[in-house]
ROLO-495060 format. One record per residue: x, z, y of N, C-alpha, C in turn; residue number from 0; residue in one letter. Coordinates in steps of 0.2 Angstrom, whole numbers, plus 5000, padded with zeros to 4 digits. Layout:
BEGIN
{site {X,Z,Y},{X,Z,Y},{X,Z,Y},NUM,"A"}
...
end
This chain:
BEGIN
{site {5131,5286,4949},{5133,5281,4954},{5142,5283,4956},0,"M"}
{site {5145,5275,4953},{5154,5276,4956},{5156,5274,4963},1,"S"}
{site {5160,5281,4967},{5161,5280,4973},{5168,5274,4976},2,"T"}
{site {5172,5272,4969},{5176,5271,4969},{5176,5262,4974},3,"E"}
{site {5178,5261,4973},{5181,5252,4979},{5184,5248,4974},4,"D"}
{site {5178,5244,4971},{5179,5237,4970},{5184,5231,4973},5,"T"}
{site {5185,5225,4971},{5191,5226,4973},{5186,5217,4980},6,"A"}
{site {5179,5217,4977},{5176,5215,4980},{5172,5219,4987},7,"A"}
{site {5173,5226,4986},{5170,5230,4990},{5176,5232,4998},8,"D"}
{site {5183,5230,4993},{5189,5230,4998},{5188,5224,5002},9,"R"}
{site {5187,5217,4999},{5190,5212,5004},{5183,5209,5010},10,"E"}
{site {5180,5214,5006},{5172,5212,5010},{5173,5216,5018},11,"D"}
{site {5176,5222,5017},{5179,5228,5021},{5186,5220,5027},12,"R"}
{site {5190,5219,5024},{5195,5218,5026},{5191,5210,5028},13,"D"}
{site {5187,5207,5026},{5184,5201,5029},{5180,5205,5038},14,"D"}
{site {5176,5209,5033},{5171,5210,5042},{5178,5215,5047},15,"R"}
{site {5186,5216,5048},{5190,5220,5051},{5191,5212,5053},16,"E"}
{site {5195,5210,5050},{5196,5203,5049},{5193,5199,5058},17,"D"}
{site {5185,5196,5056},{5181,5196,5060},{5181,5200,5068},18,"R"}
{site {5181,5209,5068},{5182,5211,5073},{5186,5211,5080},19,"R"}
{site {5196,5209,5076},{5197,5208,5080},{5199,5212,5082},20,"G"}
{site {5204,5213,5086},{5207,5219,5091},{5206,5221,5098},21,"I"}
{site {5202,5223,5099},{5196,5222,5107},{5202,5226,5112},22,"Q"}
{site {5206,5228,5113},{5210,5229,5116},{5212,5222,5120},23,"S"}
{site {5213,5220,5114},{5216,5213,5117},{5213,5208,5120},24,"I"}
{site {5207,5206,5115},{5204,5204,5122},{5201,5205,5127},25,"E"}
{site {5200,5210,5129},{5201,5214,5135},{5204,5211,5139},26,"V"}
{site {5209,5212,5139},{5218,5210,5141},{5219,5205,5141},27,"G"}
{site {5214,5198,5136},{5217,5191,5137},{5212,5190,5140},28,"G"}
{site {5208,5194,5143},{5203,5187,5151},{5208,5189,5159},29,"R"}
{site {5212,5195,5159},{5216,5195,5164},{5223,5189,5165},30,"L"}
{site {5224,5188,5158},{5225,5181,5155},{5224,5171,5156},31,"L"}
{site {5218,5172,5154},{5213,5167,5157},{5211,5166,5163},32,"K"}
{site {5210,5173,5167},{5208,5171,5174},{5216,5168,5177},33,"A"}
{site {5220,5170,5175},{5227,5170,5179},{5228,5161,5177},34,"A"}
{site {5225,5160,5171},{5230,5152,5170},{5223,5150,5172},35,"A"}
{site {5218,5149,5176},{5211,5147,5177},{5210,5146,5183},36,"A"}
{site {5216,5153,5188},{5218,5150,5194},{5226,5146,5196},37,"R"}
{site {5227,5148,5193},{5235,5142,5191},{5238,5145,5198},38,"G"}
{site {5240,5150,5200},{5245,5151,5206},{5244,5159,5205},39,"Q"}
{site {5249,5164,5209},{5247,5170,5209},{5244,5173,5212},40,"P"}
{site {5241,5180,5210},{5235,5181,5212},{5237,5189,5214},41,"M"}
{site {5233,5192,5220},{5235,5200,5221},{5230,5201,5213},42,"A"}
{site {5233,5208,5212},{5229,5213,5208},{5222,5214,5208},43,"L"}
{site {5219,5217,5217},{5213,5218,5214},{5209,5209,5213},44,"K"}
{site {5210,5203,5217},{5207,5196,5214},{5208,5196,5209},45,"T"}
{site {5215,5198,5204},{5215,5194,5198},{5210,5198,5194},46,"L"}
{site {5210,5206,5197},{5205,5210,5189},{5198,5207,5192},47,"S"}
{site {5196,5207,5200},{5191,5204,5200},{5189,5198,5194},48,"Q"}
{site {5193,5192,5197},{5193,5186,5192},{5191,5187,5186},49,"A"}
{site {5192,5192,5181},{5193,5195,5175},{5188,5197,5174},50,"A"}
{site {5181,5201,5178},{5180,5208,5178},{5178,5213,5176},51,"D"}
{site {5184,5215,5182},{5185,5221,5177},{5190,5227,5183},52,"M"}
{site {5193,5233,5183},{5194,5235,5189},{5201,5235,5191},53,"S"}
{site {5201,5237,5196},{5210,5237,5198},{5215,5239,5192},54,"P"}
{site {5212,5247,5194},{5214,5256,5187},{5212,5250,5180},55,"A"}
{site {5210,5245,5179},{5207,5248,5169},{5213,5239,5171},56,"K"}
{site {5213,5235,5176},{5218,5228,5174},{5224,5229,5174},57,"A"}
{site {5228,5237,5179},{5236,5239,5179},{5240,5237,5172},58,"H"}
{site {5237,5246,5169},{5240,5244,5162},{5241,5239,5158},59,"P"}
{site {5236,5235,5158},{5238,5230,5154},{5243,5223,5156},60,"Y"}
{site {5241,5225,5165},{5248,5220,5167},{5256,5222,5166},61,"L"}
{site {5255,5228,5166},{5259,5231,5164},{5265,5230,5159},62,"V"}
{site {5261,5232,5153},{5263,5229,5146},{5264,5221,5145},63,"S"}
{site {5257,5215,5149},{5259,5209,5149},{5266,5207,5153},64,"F"}
{site {5268,5212,5159},{5276,5209,5159},{5282,5209,5156},65,"C"}
{site {5281,5215,5154},{5286,5219,5150},{5288,5214,5142},66,"K"}
{site {5282,5210,5139},{5282,5204,5135},{5283,5196,5139},67,"L"}
{site {5283,5199,5145},{5285,5190,5148},{5278,5187,5148},68,"G"}
{site {5272,5190,5144},{5265,5183,5148},{5263,5186,5155},69,"L"}
{site {5264,5192,5159},{5266,5189,5167},{5268,5192,5168},70,"M"}
{site {5272,5193,5174},{5276,5191,5181},{5272,5193,5187},71,"S"}
{site {5276,5198,5189},{5272,5198,5196},{5281,5198,5203},72,"Q"}
{site {5277,5197,5206},{5282,5194,5214},{5284,5202,5218},73,"D"}
{site {5291,5203,5216},{5293,5207,5218},{5291,5208,5227},74,"P"}
{site {5292,5201,5231},{5292,5204,5240},{5283,5201,5241},75,"A"}
{site {5275,5201,5237},{5270,5199,5240},{5267,5204,5232},76,"T"}
{site {5267,5205,5228},{5265,5211,5225},{5262,5206,5219},77,"G"}
{site {5260,5201,5219},{5255,5197,5216},{5258,5195,5209},78,"Y"}
{site {5254,5193,5203},{5253,5194,5195},{5254,5185,5194},79,"Y"}
{site {5256,5181,5191},{5253,5175,5188},{5259,5176,5183},80,"G"}
{site {5257,5171,5181},{5261,5170,5173},{5266,5170,5174},81,"L"}
{site {5268,5173,5167},{5275,5175,5162},{5280,5170,5163},82,"G"}
{site {5286,5171,5160},{5290,5163,5158},{5289,5165,5150},83,"P"}
{site {5287,5166,5145},{5282,5168,5136},{5278,5165,5140},84,"L"}
{site {5270,5164,5141},{5264,5159,5143},{5271,5152,5145},85,"A"}
{site {5274,5152,5151},{5277,5143,5150},{5277,5142,5145},86,"M"}
{site {5283,5147,5140},{5287,5144,5133},{5280,5142,5130},87,"E"}
{site {5274,5146,5130},{5268,5144,5124},{5265,5139,5125},88,"M"}
{site {5263,5139,5130},{5263,5131,5134},{5263,5124,5133},89,"G"}
{site {5270,5127,5133},{5273,5118,5131},{5275,5118,5126},90,"L"}
{site {5275,5124,5122},{5273,5122,5114},{5271,5118,5111},91,"I"}
{site {5262,5123,5114},{5257,5118,5112},{5254,5113,5114},92,"G"}
{site {5258,5110,5116},{5259,5105,5120},{5260,5099,5117},93,"M"}
{site {5267,5101,5115},{5269,5097,5109},{5269,5101,5102},94,"Q"}
{site {5264,5104,5098},{5260,5103,5093},{5254,5099,5095},95,"Q"}
{site {5252,5096,5099},{5246,5094,5099},{5247,5086,5097},96,"L"}
{site {5244,5084,5093},{5243,5077,5092},{5237,5074,5093},97,"D"}
{site {5237,5071,5099},{5234,5065,5101},{5229,5063,5097},98,"P"}
{site {5230,5057,5093},{5226,5053,5089},{5221,5059,5081},99,"I"}
{site {5225,5065,5083},{5221,5068,5077},{5218,5072,5081},100,"R"}
{site {5216,5075,5087},{5212,5078,5090},{5207,5072,5091},101,"L"}
{site {5209,5066,5093},{5203,5061,5095},{5200,5060,5090},102,"A"}
{site {5203,5059,5084},{5200,5058,5077},{5196,5064,5075},103,"T"}
{site {5196,5069,5075},{5190,5073,5074},{5184,5073,5078},104,"A"}
{site {5183,5070,5085},{5179,5068,5089},{5173,5061,5089},105,"R"}
{site {5175,5056,5083},{5176,5049,5085},{5170,5049,5079},106,"L"}
{site {5167,5051,5074},{5161,5051,5069},{5155,5055,5077},107,"E"}
{site {5153,5059,5080},{5150,5062,5084},{5150,5059,5089},108,"D"}
{site {5153,5053,5092},{5156,5052,5099},{5149,5043,5097},109,"L"}
{site {5152,5040,5090},{5147,5033,5088},{5139,5033,5087},110,"A"}
{site {5140,5042,5084},{5133,5044,5083},{5130,5042,5090},111,"Q"}
{site {5133,5048,5095},{5129,5048,5102},{5132,5040,5106},112,"E"}
{site {5136,5038,5108},{5132,5030,5110},{5129,5026,5106},113,"I"}
{site {5131,5027,5099},{5127,5024,5097},{5130,5017,5094},114,"G"}
{site {5134,5013,5097},{5140,5011,5093},{5147,5012,5089},115,"H"}
{site {5149,5007,5086},{5156,5006,5084},{5160,5009,5089},116,"T"}
{site {5164,5014,5088},{5170,5017,5091},{5177,5017,5088},117,"V"}
{site {5180,5016,5092},{5188,5020,5088},{5192,5019,5093},118,"A"}
{site {5198,5021,5091},{5205,5024,5094},{5211,5017,5092},119,"I"}
{site {5212,5015,5100},{5218,5011,5099},{5226,5013,5103},120,"A"}
{site {5231,5015,5102},{5238,5014,5103},{5243,5011,5104},121,"V"}
{site {5246,5010,5109},{5251,5001,5111},{5257,5001,5108},122,"W"}
{site {5257,4998,5102},{5262,4997,5097},{5269,4994,5098},123,"G"}
{site {5270,4991,5093},{5276,4985,5097},{5273,4979,5100},124,"S"}
{site {5268,4980,5095},{5263,4970,5097},{5260,4971,5103},125,"N"}
{site {5257,4976,5105},{5255,4979,5110},{5247,4983,5107},126,"G"}
{site {5243,4985,5111},{5235,4986,5108},{5235,4986,5104},127,"A"}
{site {5235,4992,5098},{5230,4992,5092},{5227,4995,5089},128,"T"}
{site {5222,4995,5084},{5218,5002,5082},{5219,5003,5078},129,"I"}
{site {5216,5012,5077},{5223,5015,5073},{5217,5019,5066},130,"V"}
{site {5212,5021,5072},{5206,5024,5068},{5200,5023,5073},131,"R"}
{site {5194,5020,5065},{5187,5018,5068},{5184,5020,5066},132,"T"}
{site {5177,5024,5070},{5168,5026,5065},{5164,5020,5067},133,"A"}
{site {5162,5019,5061},{5156,5014,5060},{5149,5017,5065},134,"A"}
{site {5146,5010,5069},{5142,5014,5072},{5134,5015,5067},135,"S"}
{site {5128,5019,5070},{5125,5021,5064},{5120,5016,5063},136,"P"}
{site {5118,5011,5068},{5111,5003,5071},{5117,5001,5065},137,"A"}
{site {5110,4997,5063},{5110,4993,5058},{5115,4988,5059},138,"A"}
{site {5114,4984,5064},{5115,4979,5065},{5121,4980,5072},139,"V"}
{site {5131,4982,5067},{5134,4984,5073},{5141,4978,5073},140,"H"}
{site {5145,4982,5075},{5153,4977,5075},{5157,4982,5073},141,"V"}
{site {5160,4979,5065},{5168,4982,5066},{5174,4982,5068},142,"T"}
{site {5179,4984,5066},{5183,4986,5066},{5187,4987,5062},143,"M"}
{site {5193,4985,5060},{5199,4985,5056},{5203,4989,5058},144,"R"}
{site {5209,4995,5054},{5212,4999,5059},{5220,4992,5058},145,"H"}
{site {5224,4990,5061},{5228,4990,5062},{5227,4984,5066},146,"G"}
{site {5224,4982,5067},{5221,4973,5070},{5224,4975,5078},147,"T"}
{site {5228,4971,5078},{5230,4972,5088},{5226,4967,5092},148,"V"}
{site {5223,4968,5097},{5217,4967,5101},{5222,4963,5106},149,"V"}
{site {5218,4957,5108},{5220,4952,5116},{5223,4956,5119},150,"S"}
{site {5230,4955,5121},{5232,4960,5128},{5226,4958,5137},151,"L"}
{site {5224,4951,5135},{5221,4951,5140},{5211,4950,5141},152,"S"}
{site {5210,4948,5136},{5204,4945,5133},{5197,4954,5131},153,"D"}
{site {5201,4956,5129},{5198,4963,5126},{5196,4969,5130},154,"T"}
{site {5193,4976,5129},{5192,4980,5134},{5200,4985,5135},155,"A"}
{site {5204,4987,5129},{5208,4990,5129},{5216,4987,5129},156,"S"}
{site {5215,4981,5128},{5222,4978,5130},{5223,4980,5135},157,"G"}
{site {5220,4974,5141},{5220,4974,5148},{5220,4983,5152},158,"P"}
{site {5217,4984,5149},{5218,4993,5150},{5225,4996,5149},159,"L"}
{site {5227,4995,5141},{5234,4998,5143},{5239,4995,5146},160,"F"}
{site {5240,4989,5148},{5242,4985,5154},{5242,4989,5160},161,"A"}
{site {5238,4990,5159},{5237,4991,5167},{5243,4999,5167},162,"A"}
{site {5244,5001,5165},{5249,5009,5162},{5254,5009,5161},163,"Y"}
{site {5257,5001,5158},{5264,5000,5156},{5267,4999,5161},164,"R"}
{site {5273,4995,5162},{5279,4993,5165},{5276,4985,5167},165,"P"}
{site {5275,4983,5174},{5274,4979,5176},{5279,4975,5170},166,"A"}
{site {5286,4974,5169},{5291,4969,5168},{5287,4968,5163},167,"A"}
{site {5285,4971,5157},{5282,4973,5150},{5279,4967,5149},168,"E"}
{site {5272,4970,5153},{5267,4965,5153},{5269,4958,5156},169,"I"}
{site {5274,4957,5160},{5274,4949,5161},{5277,4945,5157},170,"K"}
{site {5281,4949,5155},{5285,4948,5147},{5283,4941,5139},171,"A"}
{site {5276,4950,5141},{5270,4948,5136},{5266,4942,5135},172,"M"}
{site {5265,4944,5143},{5260,4937,5143},{5265,4929,5146},173,"L"}
{site {5270,4932,5146},{5276,4922,5144},{5275,4923,5140},174,"A"}
{site {5277,4925,5133},{5276,4926,5125},{5268,4923,5123},175,"D"}
{site {5265,4924,5125},{5256,4922,5126},{5256,4916,5127},176,"A"}
{site {5257,4913,5132},{5257,4908,5136},{5262,4903,5132},177,"R"}
{site {5269,4903,5129},{5273,4902,5126},{5269,4900,5119},178,"Q"}
{site {5264,4904,5116},{5263,4902,5109},{5256,4899,5109},179,"K"}
{site {5254,4897,5113},{5248,4895,5113},{5241,4896,5114},180,"G"}
{site {5234,4892,5113},{5230,4896,5112},{5229,4900,5107},181,"P"}
{site {5223,4907,5106},{5222,4910,5103},{5220,4908,5094},182,"L"}
{site {5222,4909,5090},{5221,4908,5086},{5213,4911,5083},183,"D"}
{site {5208,4909,5087},{5201,4912,5084},{5198,4913,5078},184,"L"}
{site {5197,4909,5072},{5200,4908,5067},{5197,4917,5066},185,"A"}
{site {5202,4917,5067},{5204,4927,5064},{5202,4935,5071},186,"R"}
{site {5195,4929,5072},{5196,4934,5076},{5183,4933,5076},187,"V"}
{site {5183,4927,5077},{5177,4925,5077},{5175,4919,5080},188,"G"}
{site {5166,4915,5081},{5169,4910,5083},{5168,4912,5093},189,"R"}
{site {5171,4908,5096},{5168,4908,5102},{5169,4903,5108},190,"H"}
{site {5163,4901,5109},{5162,4893,5113},{5165,4893,5117},191,"D"}
{site {5169,4897,5122},{5174,4896,5129},{5181,4897,5124},192,"R"}
{site {5185,4890,5130},{5193,4890,5127},{5198,4897,5131},193,"P"}
{site {5201,4897,5127},{5204,4906,5128},{5213,4905,5133},194,"Q"}
{site {5211,4908,5140},{5217,4906,5143},{5222,4910,5144},195,"T"}
{site {5226,4910,5143},{5232,4916,5147},{5230,4919,5154},196,"V"}
{site {5230,4922,5155},{5228,4920,5167},{5236,4922,5169},197,"P"}
{site {5235,4922,5174},{5243,4918,5180},{5244,4930,5179},198,"S"}
{site {5249,4928,5182},{5251,4935,5183},{5250,4938,5186},199,"W"}
{site {5249,4935,5194},{5246,4935,5199},{5237,4936,5197},200,"A"}
{site {5234,4933,5196},{5226,4936,5194},{5227,4939,5187},201,"E"}
{site {5231,4943,5183},{5231,4948,5181},{5232,4955,5184},202,"F"}
{site {5237,4955,5187},{5239,4960,5191},{5234,4964,5197},203,"S"}
{site {5229,4959,5199},{5221,4962,5201},{5218,4965,5197},204,"R"}
{site {5217,4960,5189},{5213,4963,5188},{5213,4971,5185},205,"T"}
{site {5221,4972,5184},{5225,4976,5181},{5224,4985,5187},206,"L"}
{site {5228,4981,5196},{5222,4987,5199},{5219,4988,5198},207,"A"}
{site {5213,4987,5197},{5205,4987,5199},{5203,4990,5193},208,"E"}
{site {5206,4988,5186},{5206,4997,5179},{5210,5001,5183},209,"I"}
{site {5215,5001,5186},{5217,5007,5189},{5214,5011,5193},210,"R"}
{site {5210,5008,5196},{5204,5013,5202},{5198,5016,5197},211,"G"}
{site {5196,5012,5193},{5193,5014,5189},{5192,5018,5185},212,"R"}
{site {5196,5017,5182},{5201,5021,5174},{5195,5019,5169},213,"A"}
{site {5194,5013,5166},{5189,5013,5165},{5191,5005,5165},214,"L"}
{site {5185,5002,5158},{5189,4992,5157},{5184,4992,5152},215,"H"}
{site {5179,4986,5155},{5176,4983,5148},{5176,4974,5145},216,"R"}
{site {5173,4973,5144},{5173,4967,5141},{5168,4962,5137},217,"S"}
{site {5165,4957,5142},{5155,4955,5140},{5158,4950,5138},218,"V"}
{site {5159,4947,5131},{5158,4941,5128},{5165,4939,5129},219,"D"}
{site {5170,4941,5129},{5178,4941,5129},{5180,4938,5124},220,"G"}
{site {5183,4941,5118},{5185,4935,5112},{5178,4934,5110},221,"I"}
{site {5177,4936,5107},{5168,4933,5101},{5163,4934,5107},222,"V"}
{site {5158,4929,5106},{5155,4927,5109},{5149,4933,5108},223,"E"}
{site {5145,4937,5113},{5141,4940,5108},{5143,4944,5105},224,"G"}
{site {5148,4949,5109},{5150,4956,5108},{5157,4956,5113},225,"V"}
{site {5155,4966,5116},{5156,4965,5121},{5159,4972,5121},226,"S"}
{site {5162,4979,5124},{5166,4985,5123},{5169,4988,5130},227,"A"}
{site {5168,4993,5130},{5171,4996,5134},{5175,5001,5130},228,"F"}
{site {5181,5001,5136},{5189,5009,5135},{5188,5013,5142},229,"A"}
{site {5190,5018,5136},{5193,5023,5143},{5200,5027,5141},230,"A"}
{site {5203,5028,5144},{5212,5030,5145},{5212,5038,5141},231,"P"}
{site {5216,5039,5139},{5218,5047,5139},{5224,5047,5142},232,"V"}
{site {5227,5053,5146},{5233,5051,5146},{5236,5060,5143},233,"F"}
{site {5242,5060,5143},{5245,5067,5140},{5248,5067,5149},234,"D"}
{site {5253,5073,5148},{5254,5079,5153},{5258,5078,5156},235,"S"}
{site {5261,5073,5155},{5268,5068,5158},{5262,5062,5161},236,"D"}
{site {5256,5061,5160},{5253,5055,5165},{5254,5049,5160},237,"A"}
{site {5254,5052,5154},{5258,5044,5150},{5251,5040,5148},238,"A"}
{site {5249,5036,5145},{5243,5035,5144},{5242,5034,5134},239,"M"}
{site {5241,5038,5130},{5245,5039,5125},{5237,5036,5119},240,"V"}
{site {5232,5036,5121},{5227,5032,5117},{5221,5030,5121},241,"L"}
{site {5217,5025,5121},{5211,5022,5121},{5209,5023,5118},242,"A"}
{site {5199,5026,5121},{5195,5026,5115},{5187,5022,5115},243,"L"}
{site {5187,5020,5114},{5185,5010,5112},{5178,5013,5110},244,"T"}
{site {5172,5008,5112},{5167,5008,5112},{5164,5001,5114},245,"A"}
{site {5163,4996,5104},{5163,4990,5105},{5155,4987,5100},246,"I"}
{site {5151,4984,5103},{5143,4982,5100},{5142,4976,5104},247,"G"}
{site {5135,4971,5098},{5134,4966,5100},{5130,4968,5108},248,"P"}
{site {5134,4961,5110},{5127,4963,5119},{5123,4963,5120},249,"S"}
{site {5119,4960,5116},{5112,4962,5119},{5111,4970,5117},250,"G"}
{site {5114,4974,5113},{5111,4979,5111},{5116,4982,5115},251,"A"}
{site {5123,4981,5121},{5128,4987,5122},{5124,4986,5130},252,"F"}
{site {5123,4993,5133},{5126,4995,5140},{5130,4994,5143},253,"N"}
{site {5132,4988,5145},{5140,4987,5150},{5139,4988,5158},254,"A"}
{site {5135,4990,5157},{5136,4994,5164},{5140,4999,5165},255,"D"}
{site {5144,5001,5173},{5149,5004,5173},{5146,5011,5171},256,"W"}
{site {5141,5012,5175},{5138,5021,5178},{5133,5022,5168},257,"D"}
{site {5132,5018,5162},{5129,5017,5159},{5131,5022,5154},258,"G"}
{site {5125,5024,5148},{5127,5027,5144},{5137,5026,5138},259,"A"}
{site {5136,5020,5140},{5142,5018,5133},{5147,5022,5139},260,"V"}
{site {5149,5019,5144},{5154,5022,5151},{5153,5028,5150},261,"A"}
{site {5147,5031,5152},{5149,5038,5151},{5149,5042,5146},262,"R"}
{site {5149,5038,5139},{5150,5043,5135},{5159,5043,5131},263,"G"}
{site {5162,5039,5133},{5167,5038,5134},{5173,5044,5137},264,"L"}
{site {5170,5041,5145},{5172,5045,5152},{5173,5048,5148},265,"T"}
{site {5170,5054,5146},{5166,5063,5147},{5170,5064,5138},266,"V"}
{site {5171,5061,5133},{5175,5061,5129},{5182,5062,5130},267,"A"}
{site {5183,5055,5135},{5192,5055,5137},{5194,5062,5140},268,"A"}
{site {5190,5065,5144},{5188,5071,5148},{5193,5077,5146},269,"A"}
{site {5188,5075,5138},{5187,5082,5137},{5195,5082,5130},270,"G"}
{site {5198,5077,5128},{5202,5077,5124},{5209,5078,5133},271,"L"}
{site {5209,5077,5136},{5214,5079,5141},{5215,5082,5141},272,"M"}
{site {5208,5086,5144},{5209,5095,5145},{5210,5099,5138},273,"R"}
{site {5209,5096,5132},{5214,5100,5128},{5219,5098,5125},274,"E"}
{site {5223,5094,5127},{5231,5091,5127},{5233,5094,5134},275,"M"}
{site {5229,5095,5141},{5232,5098,5144},{5237,5091,5151},276,"G"}
{site {5230,5086,5148},{5232,5080,5152},{5231,5077,5160},277,"G"}
{site {5236,5074,5165},{5232,5073,5169},{5235,5066,5171},278,"R"}
{site {5230,5064,5174},{5228,5056,5177},{5234,5053,5180},279,"F"}
{site {5237,5050,5180},{5244,5046,5186},{5244,5047,5192},280,"P"}
{site {5247,5048,5194},{5246,5050,5201},{5245,5056,5205},281,"G"}
end
C-alpha cells in the first residue's frame, strides 16, 4: 500500500487545518470580545474575569495586543481598553456594511415568520421607495412592486421616514402634494374614502407619535382592506437608512401594536442595527 500523499489527501488535511484554526488567537480573542462588550476600560482582573481566564494568562495576550494597537493601557490607571487599531477596524467595518444587502438576506425568513409580504423601503428623491420584496407564504396575500414610491402620509413607511427627516423637507413635500391634488387611486387600487393631504399641524402630531413608538402602522389606508406595519433601521450615525415593512389583507393582518407582526419587524430591525452598529436618535 502506497504511503505517498495524493492531492486529495493533502486537500483534505489542509481543509481540516483550516477549520481547526489557531487556538491561541481564539483564546486571546476572548479578551477583545470582553473589552468590546463592556465598552469602557477595565482593570486586568476585571477584564480577565470577563474573558473567563486568569490575570496571569491574560497579561501576555494584552501585551501583544497593545503592541499591535488592538488594545491600549492607560498609564495613569493601568486599565485596558480597545486601542487605535481596533477603533480603525471598527470604523472600516461599518463603512463596508451595506444595509440593503444585510436586510435582503433576512427578508425571506421574515416573510415566513410573519406570514405576510415584507419589503425594504429606502428614502429616494420622491419619497419612500420599495427596493426589495419577499412574498407572503399565504395563498391570499398582498404584493408590492420594486420601485414603487409610497404615499407620504397614508402608508406605514411614508410617515415613518417623514418622522426622521428634516421638518422643512417634509413641509415642502406636503405643500407639493396638496398642489398636485387628490391621489390617482387607479394606480394603487380601490378606495372608498377620499384621500386628503393633512395639514402640517396635524401631520407633525402624527410624526411625534411615530418617534415615540419607533414604529408605524396603516390600517385600510390607501387601499381598502390592506394594512401594513413599518419599523425603522438606523445606522451608526442614528440616521434612518431603511424601513422594514409588512403588508397584508386587513382581515388576516394583526395590526396590534404588540402583536406578532409588530414584534417580528421590531426584532428584525433591532438585529440589523446590532449587525450594523446602529443606534436610535437622541
